[in-house]
TORPA-4810 file (N, C-alpha, C, O; in nm, 3 decimals):
<nodes>
NODE_1_1.683_-4.647_-6.141_1.562_-4.598_-6.217_1.593_-4.531_-6.348_1.534_-4.570_-6.449_M
NODE_2_1.686_-4.428_-6.356_1.723_-4.383_-6.497_1.850_-4.456_-6.539_1.949_-4.460_-6.467_Y
NODE_3_1.842_-4.516_-6.666_1.971_-4.553_-6.729_2.064_-4.450_-6.763_2.180_-4.435_-6.726_A
NODE_4_1.985_-4.372_-6.849_2.067_-4.268_-6.907_1.976_-4.144_-6.940_1.855_-4.164_-6.941_Y
NODE_5_2.020_-4.027_-6.965_1.947_-3.917_-6.992_2.025_-3.850_-7.131_2.147_-3.838_-7.144_L
NODE_6_1.921_-3.812_-7.228_1.984_-3.756_-7.338_1.909_-3.628_-7.378_1.789_-3.628_-7.405_K
NODE_7_1.987_-3.524_-7.379_1.920_-3.398_-7.405_2.021_-3.259_-7.428_2.137_-3.270_-7.466_G
NODE_8_1.967_-3.153_-7.402_2.042_-3.039_-7.419_2.111_-2.979_-7.281_2.045_-2.960_-7.179_E
NODE_9_2.236_-2.955_-7.290_2.318_-2.903_-7.194_2.276_-2.758_-7.186_2.292_-2.683_-7.282_I
NODE_10_2.216_-2.714_-7.061_2.169_-2.565_-7.053_2.259_-2.505_-6.965_2.279_-2.385_-6.980_T
NODE_11_2.325_-2.571_-6.864_2.426_-2.514_-6.781_2.534_-2.626_-6.760_2.497_-2.743_-6.748_F
NODE_12_2.676_-2.590_-6.757_2.767_-2.668_-6.710_2.873_-2.615_-6.623_2.904_-2.496_-6.632_R
NODE_13_2.934_-2.697_-6.538_3.055_-2.648_-6.452_3.126_-2.777_-6.424_3.065_-2.880_-6.453_S
NODE_14_3.240_-2.787_-6.375_3.330_-2.908_-6.355_3.240_-3.008_-6.230_3.271_-3.125_-6.209_P
NODE_15_3.155_-2.956_-6.175_3.093_-3.038_-6.078_2.953_-3.088_-6.104_2.916_-3.191_-6.048_A
NODE_16_2.873_-3.021_-6.187_2.759_-3.050_-6.233_2.700_-2.999_-6.366_2.769_-2.916_-6.424_F
NODE_17_2.588_-3.032_-6.420_2.533_-2.989_-6.558_2.391_-2.984_-6.529_2.342_-3.059_-6.444_I
NODE_18_2.320_-2.896_-6.596_2.182_-2.894_-6.602_2.151_-2.957_-6.756_2.199_-2.909_-6.859_T
NODE_19_2.069_-3.064_-6.750_2.045_-3.139_-6.882_1.901_-3.132_-6.889_1.827_-3.177_-6.801_L
NODE_20_1.855_-3.062_-7.017_1.706_-3.024_-7.044_1.673_-3.162_-7.129_1.727_-3.186_-7.236_E
NODE_21_1.580_-3.244_-7.069_1.506_-3.356_-7.140_1.376_-3.345_-7.160_1.310_-3.372_-7.060_V
NODE_22_1.294_-3.303_-7.288_1.165_-3.299_-7.293_1.115_-3.184_-7.195_1.022_-3.203_-7.117_N
NODE_23_1.185_-3.059_-7.204_1.142_-2.968_-7.112_1.160_-2.959_-6.968_1.120_-2.868_-6.896_G
NODE_24_1.229_-3.072_-6.932_1.260_-3.075_-6.778_1.415_-3.065_-6.758_1.495_-3.130_-6.826_I
NODE_25_1.446_-2.989_-6.671_1.595_-2.973_-6.628_1.635_-3.070_-6.549_1.567_-3.084_-6.447_G
NODE_26_1.733_-3.151_-6.566_1.783_-3.232_-6.449_1.914_-3.180_-6.406_2.004_-3.151_-6.485_F
NODE_27_1.922_-3.168_-6.276_2.065_-3.148_-6.215_2.135_-3.256_-6.204_2.092_-3.338_-6.123_H
NODE_28_2.256_-3.291_-6.277_2.331_-3.393_-6.269_2.486_-3.370_-6.226_2.568_-3.307_-6.292_V
NODE_29_2.507_-3.430_-6.109_2.648_-3.429_-6.065_2.740_-3.507_-6.154_2.705_-3.619_-6.192_N
NODE_30_2.850_-3.457_-6.188_2.957_-3.518_-6.288_3.092_-3.528_-6.235_3.128_-3.463_-6.137_I
NODE_31_3.173_-3.614_-6.303_3.320_-3.626_-6.286_3.390_-3.522_-6.362_3.334_-3.464_-6.456_L
NODE_32_3.483_-3.502_-6.334_3.589_-3.417_-6.408_3.606_-3.478_-6.559_3.599_-3.408_-6.660_L
NODE_33_3.623_-3.585_-6.559_3.648_-3.660_-6.696_3.517_-3.647_-6.780_3.524_-3.636_-6.902_S
NODE_34_3.390_-3.646_-6.712_3.275_-3.624_-6.777_3.274_-3.486_-6.853_3.248_-3.460_-6.971_T
NODE_35_3.312_-3.399_-6.737_3.322_-3.250_-6.796_3.395_-3.239_-6.922_3.349_-3.197_-7.028_Y
NODE_36_3.526_-3.287_-6.897_3.605_-3.302_-7.040_3.538_-3.364_-7.163_3.547_-3.313_-7.274_T
NODE_37_3.478_-3.465_-7.140_3.424_-3.550_-7.256_3.298_-3.462_-7.312_3.267_-3.480_-7.429_A
NODE_38_3.228_-3.372_-7.239_3.114_-3.314_-7.301_3.181_-3.155_-7.346_3.104_-3.078_-7.405_I
NODE_39_3.291_-3.120_-7.322_3.320_-2.998_-7.364_3.307_-2.966_-7.504_3.365_-3.035_-7.588_E
NODE_40_3.232_-2.864_-7.538_3.215_-2.813_-7.673_3.095_-2.868_-7.716_3.064_-2.837_-7.831_G
NODE_41_3.005_-2.954_-7.647_2.881_-3.021_-7.690_2.781_-2.937_-7.656_2.799_-2.867_-7.556_K
NODE_42_2.665_-2.925_-7.722_2.554_-2.869_-7.679_2.458_-2.962_-7.636_2.379_-2.933_-7.545_D
NODE_43_2.457_-3.091_-7.704_2.374_-3.194_-7.654_2.454_-3.298_-7.615_2.571_-3.297_-7.654_R
NODE_44_2.407_-3.402_-7.537_2.488_-3.512_-7.497_2.388_-3.616_-7.430_2.279_-3.586_-7.382_T
NODE_45_2.446_-3.752_-7.434_2.389_-3.855_-7.349_2.474_-3.903_-7.232_2.590_-3.944_-7.240_L
NODE_46_2.401_-3.891_-7.127_2.483_-3.910_-6.980_2.417_-4.031_-6.926_2.295_-4.046_-6.924_I
NODE_47_2.514_-4.127_-6.876_2.472_-4.250_-6.821_2.443_-4.215_-6.664_2.530_-4.152_-6.604_Y
NODE_48_2.347_-4.247_-6.609_2.319_-4.185_-6.473_2.295_-4.296_-6.341_2.280_-4.416_-6.362_T
NODE_49_2.296_-4.255_-6.245_2.277_-4.330_-6.125_2.199_-4.227_-6.034_2.226_-4.107_-6.026_H
NODE_50_2.105_-4.287_-5.971_2.004_-4.204_-5.866_2.036_-4.257_-5.744_2.043_-4.378_-5.724_L
NODE_51_2.055_-4.171_-5.661_2.075_-4.212_-5.514_1.960_-4.148_-5.425_1.952_-4.025_-5.424_I
NODE_52_1.886_-4.210_-5.364_1.762_-4.176_-5.311_1.800_-4.181_-5.139_1.845_-4.283_-5.087_V
NODE_53_1.777_-4.075_-5.076_1.790_-4.061_-4.916_1.659_-3.990_-4.890_1.587_-3.931_-4.972_R
NODE_54_1.640_-4.010_-4.749_1.523_-3.928_-4.694_1.521_-3.778_-4.720_1.415_-3.718_-4.735_E
NODE_55_1.627_-3.725_-4.724_1.651_-3.558_-4.755_1.665_-3.515_-4.889_1.640_-3.399_-4.922_D
NODE_56_1.708_-3.614_-4.978_1.741_-3.570_-5.118_1.758_-3.691_-5.216_1.799_-3.801_-5.180_A
NODE_57_1.723_-3.660_-5.343_1.739_-3.751_-5.452_1.846_-3.692_-5.532_1.838_-3.579_-5.580_H
NODE_58_1.945_-3.770_-5.546_2.076_-3.705_-5.615_2.120_-3.794_-5.730_2.150_-3.914_-5.725_T
NODE_59_2.119_-3.706_-5.840_2.149_-3.789_-5.975_2.301_-3.757_-6.010_2.350_-3.644_-6.009_L
NODE_60_2.360_-3.860_-6.038_2.504_-3.864_-6.083_2.521_-3.897_-6.219_2.461_-3.997_-6.257_F
NODE_61_2.596_-3.830_-6.309_2.602_-3.869_-6.453_2.746_-3.897_-6.495_2.838_-3.844_-6.434_G
NODE_62_2.771_-3.991_-6.614_2.885_-4.031_-6.631_2.900_-4.056_-6.794_2.807_-4.095_-6.864_F
NODE_63_3.014_-4.031_-6.835_3.028_-4.006_-6.983_3.035_-4.158_-7.033_3.005_-4.178_-7.151_A
NODE_64_3.068_-4.250_-6.965_3.069_-4.397_-6.990_2.997_-4.492_-6.904_2.977_-4.460_-6.787_T
NODE_65_2.957_-4.603_-6.948_2.904_-4.703_-6.855_3.007_-4.743_-6.764_2.972_-4.761_-6.647_Q
NODE_66_3.123_-4.759_-6.793_3.242_-4.817_-6.736_3.254_-4.737_-6.598_3.255_-4.792_-6.487_T
NODE_67_3.264_-4.596_-6.620_3.280_-4.505_-6.500_3.163_-4.519_-6.405_3.185_-4.522_-6.284_E
NODE_68_3.032_-4.529_-6.457_2.906_-4.553_-6.376_2.930_-4.686_-6.296_2.899_-4.694_-6.177_R
NODE_69_2.986_-4.792_-6.366_2.986_-4.921_-6.298_3.071_-4.908_-6.187_3.028_-4.942_-6.077_N
NODE_70_3.213_-4.856_-6.202_3.297_-4.826_-6.090_3.243_-4.739_-5.980_3.272_-4.766_-5.863_M
NODE_71_3.156_-4.626_-6.013_3.104_-4.556_-5.928_3.009_-4.633_-5.817_3.010_-4.618_-5.695_F
NODE_72_2.928_-4.718_-5.895_2.829_-4.802_-5.826_2.910_-4.906_-5.730_2.860_-4.933_-5.621_V
NODE_73_3.021_-4.959_-5.764_3.104_-5.058_-5.692_3.158_-4.987_-5.581_3.154_-5.041_-5.471_Q
NODE_74_3.214_-4.857_-5.596_3.290_-4.780_-5.486_3.194_-4.742_-5.386_3.230_-4.754_-5.269_L
NODE_75_3.074_-4.696_-5.412_2.963_-4.644_-5.312_2.905_-4.785_-5.229_2.832_-4.779_-5.130_I
NODE_76_2.951_-4.904_-5.289_2.909_-5.014_-5.225_2.997_-5.042_-5.086_2.954_-5.118_-4.998_G
NODE_77_3.105_-4.983_-5.077_3.220_-4.996_-4.998_3.182_-4.925_-4.880_3.138_-4.810_-4.888_V
NODE_78_3.198_-4.995_-4.748_3.164_-4.936_-4.620_3.270_-4.803_-4.592_3.392_-4.820_-4.585_T
NODE_79_3.212_-4.687_-4.578_3.270_-4.587_-4.546_3.293_-4.478_-4.682_3.342_-4.366_-4.672_G
NODE_80_3.252_-4.531_-4.789_3.286_-4.451_-4.924_3.112_-4.420_-4.970_3.026_-4.499_-5.008_V
NODE_81_3.109_-4.289_-4.952_2.975_-4.234_-4.992_2.998_-4.182_-5.134_3.106_-4.196_-5.190_G
NODE_82_2.887_-4.120_-5.193_2.877_-4.077_-5.339_2.976_-3.962_-5.352_3.030_-3.948_-5.462_A
NODE_83_3.007_-3.881_-5.256_3.083_-3.750_-5.289_3.232_-3.812_-5.293_3.304_-3.777_-5.386_T
NODE_84_3.276_-3.895_-5.205_3.415_-3.963_-5.197_3.437_-4.043_-5.339_3.540_-4.030_-5.405_T
NODE_85_3.343_-4.116_-5.372_3.345_-4.201_-5.507_3.366_-4.097_-5.615_3.459_-4.120_-5.693_A
NODE_86_3.298_-3.992_-5.631_3.306_-3.871_-5.717_3.455_-3.833_-5.719_3.519_-3.825_-5.824_Q
NODE_87_3.509_-3.810_-5.591_3.628_-3.757_-5.585_3.745_-3.853_-5.633_3.842_-3.808_-5.694_L
NODE_88_3.731_-3.982_-5.603_3.819_-4.088_-5.654_3.824_-4.080_-5.815_3.928_-4.054_-5.876_I
NODE_89_3.712_-4.103_-5.872_3.698_-4.090_-6.015_3.717_-3.961_-6.090_3.723_-3.962_-6.213_L
NODE_90_3.725_-3.856_-6.023_3.781_-3.737_-6.075_3.919_-3.718_-6.055_3.974_-3.624_-6.113_S
NODE_91_3.992_-3.806_-5.969_4.124_-3.782_-5.943_4.207_-3.908_-6.027_4.328_-3.899_-6.051_S
NODE_92_4.136_-4.009_-6.063_4.198_-4.132_-6.127_4.088_-4.169_-6.219_3.967_-4.152_-6.206_M
NODE_93_4.166_-4.231_-6.329_4.080_-4.296_-6.423_4.033_-4.432_-6.364_4.081_-4.468_-6.257_T
NODE_94_3.939_-4.510_-6.430_3.879_-4.629_-6.387_3.982_-4.739_-6.389_3.973_-4.827_-6.304_V
NODE_95_4.086_-4.743_-6.484_4.184_-4.824_-6.508_4.281_-4.807_-6.386_4.317_-4.910_-6.328_D
NODE_96_4.326_-4.684_-6.342_4.395_-4.653_-6.244_4.348_-4.699_-6.103_4.428_-4.739_-6.019_E
NODE_97_4.210_-4.691_-6.079_4.157_-4.747_-5.971_4.157_-4.871_-5.968_4.192_-4.917_-5.859_V
NODE_98_4.123_-4.965_-6.068_4.124_-5.101_-6.088_4.259_-5.155_-6.038_4.267_-5.244_-5.953_R
NODE_99_4.351_-5.105_-6.089_4.514_-5.149_-6.107_4.540_-5.114_-5.941_4.597_-5.201_-5.875_A
NODE_100_4.507_-5.009_-5.884_4.563_-4.990_-5.743_4.477_-5.086_-5.642_4.526_-5.127_-5.537_A
NODE_101_4.348_-5.118_-5.681_4.292_-5.215_-5.590_4.351_-5.363_-5.633_4.387_-5.437_-5.541_V
NODE_102_4.359_-5.399_-5.739_4.408_-5.539_-5.774_4.548_-5.543_-5.714_4.579_-5.643_-5.649_I
NODE_103_4.636_-5.441_-5.731_4.774_-5.449_-5.699_4.778_-5.424_-5.544_4.885_-5.437_-5.484_G
NODE_104_4.670_-5.391_-5.481_4.672_-5.366_-5.321_4.766_-5.255_-5.298_4.845_-5.260_-5.203_E
NODE_105_4.763_-5.149_-5.384_4.855_-5.040_-5.373_4.762_-4.912_-5.296_4.716_-4.815_-5.357_Q
NODE_106_4.751_-4.935_-5.169_4.657_-4.831_-5.085_4.713_-4.703_-5.098_4.638_-4.605_-5.097_A
NODE_107_4.849_-4.689_-5.111_4.907_-4.556_-5.102_4.866_-4.457_-5.225_4.860_-4.335_-5.217_H
NODE_108_4.839_-4.539_-5.345_4.772_-4.470_-5.458_4.640_-4.413_-5.435_4.609_-4.301_-5.477_I
NODE_109_4.553_-4.499_-5.361_4.419_-4.442_-5.317_4.426_-4.323_-5.223_4.352_-4.225_-5.234_L
NODE_110_4.519_-4.336_-5.130_4.510_-4.227_-5.034_4.575_-4.098_-5.096_4.587_-4.000_-5.023_Q
NODE_111_4.610_-4.094_-5.203_4.655_-3.972_-5.264_4.521_-3.878_-5.287_4.526_-3.755_-5.288_K
NODE_112_4.415_-3.948_-5.304_4.295_-3.879_-5.307_4.248_-3.799_-5.197_4.242_-3.859_-5.090_V
NODE_113_4.211_-3.673_-5.196_4.185_-3.617_-5.065_4.062_-3.682_-4.990_3.963_-3.720_-5.052_R
NODE_114_4.072_-3.691_-4.875_3.964_-3.752_-4.789_3.990_-3.905_-4.774_3.937_-3.965_-4.680_G
NODE_115_4.057_-3.961_-4.849_4.086_-4.128_-4.826_4.198_-4.141_-4.763_4.307_-4.111_-4.811_I
NODE_116_4.173_-4.196_-4.626_4.269_-4.240_-4.533_4.319_-4.375_-4.549_4.282_-4.441_-4.646_G
NODE_117_4.408_-4.429_-4.452_4.455_-4.575_-4.477_4.351_-4.674_-4.454_4.348_-4.783_-4.510_A
NODE_118_4.258_-4.629_-4.361_4.151_-4.736_-4.323_4.050_-4.740_-4.439_3.995_-4.849_-4.458_K
NODE_119_4.021_-4.647_-4.513_3.922_-4.643_-4.616_3.986_-4.697_-4.739_3.915_-4.758_-4.819_T
NODE_120_4.112_-4.682_-4.761_4.190_-4.737_-4.881_4.175_-4.893_-4.871_4.127_-4.963_-4.959_A
NODE_121_4.223_-4.937_-4.749_4.235_-5.079_-4.715_4.105_-5.145_-4.742_4.097_-5.255_-4.797_K
NODE_122_3.993_-5.072_-4.699_3.848_-5.117_-4.705_3.794_-5.133_-4.851_3.718_-5.222_-4.890_Q
NODE_123_3.844_-5.039_-4.920_3.818_-5.039_-5.066_3.872_-5.157_-5.143_3.807_-5.219_-5.228_I
NODE_124_4.013_-5.188_-5.101_4.086_-5.300_-5.171_4.024_-5.436_-5.112_3.998_-5.529_-5.189_I
NODE_125_4.001_-5.445_-4.981_3.936_-5.561_-4.932_3.806_-5.578_-4.975_3.771_-5.695_-4.980_L
NODE_126_3.717_-5.488_-5.011_3.579_-5.507_-5.075_3.580_-5.556_-5.227_3.504_-5.644_-5.269_D
NODE_127_3.671_-5.493_-5.301_3.655_-5.493_-5.426_3.768_-5.562_-5.514_3.754_-5.583_-5.635_L
NODE_128_3.881_-5.596_-5.441_3.977_-5.690_-5.528_3.937_-5.802_-5.605_3.961_-5.814_-5.725_K
NODE_129_3.873_-5.890_-5.530_3.823_-6.001_-5.588_3.728_-5.983_-5.728_3.744_-6.046_-5.833_T
NODE_130_3.632_-5.886_-5.700_3.546_-5.868_-5.801_3.606_-5.779_-5.906_3.559_-5.797_-6.019_R
NODE_131_3.686_-5.700_-5.897_3.771_-5.623_-5.999_3.865_-5.707_-6.071_3.881_-5.678_-6.190_L
NODE_132_3.936_-5.812_-6.021_4.022_-5.898_-6.066_3.946_-5.984_-6.192_3.992_-6.009_-6.304_A
NODE_133_3.819_-6.020_-6.138_3.749_-6.101_-6.226_3.694_-6.017_-6.368_3.667_-6.066_-6.478_K
NODE_134_3.690_-5.903_-6.334_3.637_-5.818_-6.445_3.745_-5.757_-6.551_3.715_-5.719_-6.664_E
NODE_135_3.879_-5.755_-6.491_3.993_-5.706_-6.551_4.006_-5.771_-6.685_3.960_-5.883_-6.709_A
NODE_136_4.071_-5.699_-6.771_4.095_-5.730_-6.918_4.190_-5.852_-6.919_4.276_-5.855_-6.831_P
NODE_137_4.184_-5.960_-7.014_4.258_-6.062_-7.025_4.402_-5.995_-7.026_4.432_-5.888_-7.079_E
NODE_138_4.497_-6.095_-6.945_4.649_-6.059_-6.962_4.690_-5.943_-6.843_4.805_-5.919_-6.806_G
NODE_139_4.579_-5.883_-6.797_4.588_-5.794_-6.679_4.699_-5.677_-6.712_4.779_-5.643_-6.625_G
NODE_140_4.698_-5.613_-6.850_4.776_-5.522_-6.876_4.766_-5.395_-6.810_4.854_-5.310_-6.821_G
NODE_141_4.663_-5.380_-6.741_4.625_-5.241_-6.680_4.696_-5.235_-6.540_4.691_-5.128_-6.479_I
NODE_142_4.772_-5.359_-6.474_4.810_-5.337_-6.380_4.931_-5.253_-6.348_5.018_-5.256_-6.434_L
NODE_143_4.955_-5.177_-6.240_5.062_-5.083_-6.228_5.166_-5.154_-6.174_5.138_-5.223_-6.076_L
NODE_144_5.301_-5.154_-6.221_5.386_-5.237_-6.184_5.440_-5.182_-6.029_5.462_-5.064_-6.003_P
NODE_145_5.452_-5.271_-5.956_5.490_-5.255_-5.819_5.637_-5.292_-5.795_5.693_-5.393_-5.839_S
NODE_146_5.692_-5.199_-5.721_5.856_-5.227_-5.703_5.883_-5.335_-5.605_5.829_-5.353_-5.496_I
NODE_147_5.971_-5.400_-5.659_6.000_-5.527_-5.593_6.114_-5.479_-5.486_6.173_-5.372_-5.490_D
NODE_148_6.130_-5.575_-5.396_6.242_-5.541_-5.291_6.373_-5.543_-5.342_6.456_-5.471_-5.287_N
NODE_149_6.409_-5.619_-5.446_6.532_-5.640_-5.513_6.565_-5.520_-5.561_6.678_-5.476_-5.538_H
NODE_150_6.470_-5.446_-5.636_6.505_-5.318_-5.697_6.545_-5.205_-5.625_6.626_-5.117_-5.654_M
NODE_151_6.460_-5.228_-5.504_6.470_-5.108_-5.392_6.614_-5.125_-5.327_6.682_-5.025_-5.300_R
NODE_152_6.656_-5.244_-5.303_6.789_-5.288_-5.235_6.891_-5.233_-5.327_6.981_-5.162_-5.281_E
NODE_153_6.884_-5.260_-5.456_6.987_-5.223_-5.542_7.012_-5.074_-5.569_7.126_-5.030_-5.587_E
NODE_154_6.884_-4.987_-5.571_6.887_-4.860_-5.565_6.963_-4.804_-5.435_7.045_-4.712_-5.437_A
NODE_155_6.922_-4.875_-5.322_6.975_-4.836_-5.190_7.134_-4.853_-5.183_7.202_-4.766_-5.129_L
NODE_156_7.193_-4.966_-5.237_7.326_-4.996_-5.232_7.398_-4.895_-5.322_7.506_-4.847_-5.286_S
NODE_157_7.346_-4.866_-5.427_7.408_-4.762_-5.524_7.419_-4.638_-5.467_7.529_-4.582_-5.468_A
NODE_158_7.316_-4.580_-5.414_7.304_-4.451_-5.349_7.423_-4.443_-5.211_7.497_-4.347_-5.187_L
NODE_159_7.416_-4.551_-5.145_7.499_-4.548_-5.028_7.652_-4.554_-5.079_7.743_-4.497_-5.020_I
NODE_160_7.670_-4.628_-5.192_7.824_-4.634_-5.241_7.853_-4.496_-5.300_7.970_-4.463_-5.320_S
NODE_161_7.740_-4.404_-5.333_7.785_-4.278_-5.373_7.812_-4.178_-5.251_7.836_-4.058_-5.263_L
NODE_162_7.804_-4.238_-5.150_7.838_-4.161_-5.014_7.716_-4.089_-4.958_7.736_-3.992_-4.885_G
NODE_163_7.596_-4.126_-4.984_7.479_-4.076_-4.910_7.452_-4.155_-4.781_7.486_-4.273_-4.771_F
NODE_164_7.390_-4.087_-4.681_7.367_-4.163_-4.566_7.262_-4.247_-4.572_7.163_-4.209_-4.635_N
NODE_165_7.261_-4.384_-4.507_7.167_-4.481_-4.530_7.009_-4.430_-4.500_6.918_-4.441_-4.582_R
NODE_166_6.997_-4.380_-4.385_6.875_-4.327_-4.336_6.821_-4.227_-4.432_6.706_-4.239_-4.474_I
NODE_167_6.906_-4.121_-4.471_6.847_-4.028_-4.568_6.795_-4.090_-4.701_6.697_-4.050_-4.763_A
NODE_168_6.874_-4.194_-4.736_6.861_-4.246_-4.871_6.722_-4.339_-4.860_6.643_-4.334_-4.954_V
NODE_169_6.695_-4.421_-4.750_6.573_-4.479_-4.729_6.448_-4.392_-4.732_6.349_-4.425_-4.797_Q
NODE_170_6.456_-4.290_-4.666_6.360_-4.185_-4.663_6.326_-4.128_-4.804_6.212_-4.110_-4.847_K
NODE_171_6.442_-4.101_-4.867_6.416_-4.061_-5.015_6.354_-4.166_-5.108_6.269_-4.139_-5.192_A
NODE_172_6.401_-4.282_-5.086_6.324_-4.401_-5.167_6.190_-4.415_-5.116_6.103_-4.427_-5.202_L
NODE_173_6.154_-4.417_-4.997_6.027_-4.425_-4.957_5.925_-4.328_-5.019_5.810_-4.358_-5.051_N
NODE_174_5.995_-4.185_-5.031_5.906_-4.087_-5.101_5.893_-4.107_-5.241_5.789_-4.079_-5.300_Q
NODE_175_6.010_-4.163_-5.308_5.997_-4.194_-5.463_5.902_-4.286_-5.490_5.823_-4.270_-5.584_V
NODE_176_5.899_-4.398_-5.403_5.789_-4.510_-5.424_5.654_-4.476_-5.403_5.558_-4.532_-5.457_L
NODE_177_5.650_-4.384_-5.324_5.506_-4.332_-5.299_5.458_-4.234_-5.401_5.341_-4.239_-5.439_K
NODE_178_5.548_-4.140_-5.450_5.514_-4.042_-5.558_5.511_-4.114_-5.696_5.430_-4.078_-5.782_D
NODE_179_5.602_-4.218_-5.718_5.615_-4.243_-5.848_5.596_-4.420_-5.855_5.693_-4.493_-5.874_H
NODE_180_5.478_-4.465_-5.839_5.464_-4.612_-5.799_5.503_-4.684_-5.942_5.542_-4.801_-5.945_P
NODE_181_5.491_-4.612_-6.047_5.507_-4.694_-6.182_5.651_-4.701_-6.227_5.684_-4.763_-6.329_A
NODE_182_5.745_-4.629_-6.139_5.885_-4.638_-6.169_5.942_-4.792_-6.195_5.938_-4.870_-6.099_A
NODE_183_5.986_-4.830_-6.298_6.011_-4.982_-6.337_6.136_-5.025_-6.345_6.157_-5.144_-6.365_A
NODE_184_6.251_-4.924_-6.327_6.376_-4.969_-6.338_6.457_-4.907_-6.249_6.423_-4.792_-6.221_R
NODE_185_6.560_-4.952_-6.193_6.656_-4.925_-6.088_6.718_-4.788_-6.107_6.746_-4.713_-6.013_V
NODE_186_6.739_-4.761_-6.239_6.811_-4.627_-6.280_6.697_-4.538_-6.258_6.730_-4.430_-6.209_E
NODE_187_6.574_-4.553_-6.280_6.478_-4.460_-6.256_6.467_-4.413_-6.103_6.466_-4.297_-6.064_D
NODE_188_6.461_-4.525_-6.029_6.465_-4.497_-5.895_6.566_-4.422_-5.848_6.538_-4.327_-5.774_L
NODE_189_6.691_-4.447_-5.879_6.819_-4.383_-5.834_6.793_-4.224_-5.890_6.806_-4.130_-5.812_I
NODE_190_6.758_-4.205_-6.019_6.758_-4.061_-6.056_6.663_-3.971_-5.960_6.691_-3.861_-5.913_K
NODE_191_6.540_-4.046_-5.941_6.441_-3.976_-5.870_6.487_-3.947_-5.727_6.467_-3.836_-5.679_L
NODE_192_6.549_-4.048_-5.657_6.593_-4.051_-5.537_6.716_-3.938_-5.519_6.732_-3.874_-5.415_A
NODE_193_6.795_-3.927_-5.630_6.874_-3.828_-5.631_6.825_-3.687_-5.623_6.874_-3.597_-5.554_L
NODE_194_6.728_-3.678_-5.697_6.662_-3.541_-5.690_6.597_-3.519_-5.561_6.599_-3.406_-5.512_K
NODE_195_6.538_-3.620_-5.500_6.486_-3.590_-5.367_6.575_-3.566_-5.271_6.546_-3.480_-5.188_A
NODE_196_6.702_-3.633_-5.262_6.811_-3.613_-5.170_6.873_-3.478_-5.194_6.936_-3.425_-5.102_L
NODE_197_6.859_-3.414_-5.316_6.920_-3.290_-5.345_6.831_-3.165_-5.286_6.878_-3.055_-5.257_A
NODE_198_6.676_-3.210_-5.272_6.595_-3.089_-5.256_6.601_-3.028_-5.105_6.537_-2.926_-5.077_A
</nodes>
């Protein structure tokens, strides 16, 4: 219904703003990235998406059309409501969401509060093909996924240093969960050593 609103910001918080357009104040729910984008501005243009329910009409606003498009795709997933989609996009960039979905990295999505394994898998199932088609040429945004060869190399190296195999496997699992972008065996070993020392 509304493509965008352009007006004066009369109130702002990390969760929502009041945008005055021609004497009407619109309550617009926003992302943290949008809050950062409008910092220091008195006037702004916000791309919007209106959700109509029996008990409420809720307006969501975004600094870019890309963010709005991803929000619309996320709320189309079974089990993902507007609040959850807002949380996802406040915790991750659009590129990070796209990379996690295309790379089937459910553990990254599960780092967002309220996203369990089932919802993360549903997001990947529903959006992977669509987002892969929209991804930039070359797929440069994909997060590297750790291959088993690297994991095995790191495991062998740590065991040869005298660490217990089970402890090392637990440490590596934690490292891979916390640092999915680690791209070298050396990085894996260093991070695992820190985890083992903790």
